[in-house]
N, C-alpha and C positions, 0 to 999 in steps of 0.2 A: 132659476131664472134670474133672480135678483143678483146673485153672485156674478153671473155672466154679464149682466147689465153694468154692474160696478166695475168689473174688469175692463170692459170696453171703454167706459167713461174715463177711468184713470189711465188706462193704456193710451187713450187718445190724448189726454193731457200731457203725459210723459213724452209721447212721440212729438207733440207740438212744441214742447220745451226743447227737446233734442234738436228738432229741425230749426227752431229759432236761433239756437246757439251754434248750430253747425256741428253738433256732436253725432258722429256716426258710430263710434265705439267708446262707450263709457269706460271700459277697462283701459283703453289707451289714454284717454283723458286723465283718469286718475293715476295711471302710471307716470304720466308727465308731471302731474301735481306732486306726486311722491318724490320725483327727482328734484323738484324745486325745494321741497321740504328738506331733503338730504343736503342740498347745497347750502341752504340757510343754516342748518345745524352745523355744517362744516365751517361756515363763516363765523358763526357765533363762538364755536370752540376755538378757532384760530385766534380770534380777538381776545378771548379770555386767557389763552396761553401766553400771549404777548404780555399781558398784565402780570401773570404769574412769573414769567421770566424776569421782568423788571423788578418785581418784589424780591425775587431770589438774589438778583445781582446787587440790589441795594442792601440786602441783609448781610452780605459778605464784607467783613472789614477790609479796608484797603489802606488804612493809615496805621502802620506798625511802628512803634517806638521801641527799639531794642536798647536804648540808652547810649548810643554812639552817634557821633557827628562826624561828617567827612571834613577833613582838614588836609588840603593839598592832595598828596597821593595816599594818605592813610586815614585811619579812623582814630578818634579819641573819645574816651568816655565822656558823656555829657555831665555837666555839673548839676543840672536840674532834672536828671532822668528819673529819679524816684525809684530806681531799681536797686 
């Protein structure tokens, strides 16, 4: 008897909350929330990948000194090349 009374009490509370928030199907509500979580995860992952990409590009040397300088139409060995 006490169990039934508690079930009715809490069932009424849950039903009242669902009605207040306009929730007709909790599974659909949580499926929708899960979709938002997945979108947020994708956004965060994409933002981090941009930083990773920048770091990788900055780590690649772009200034190469082979010890030659351009003179006119040809190349001449640099005097300060250290090679």
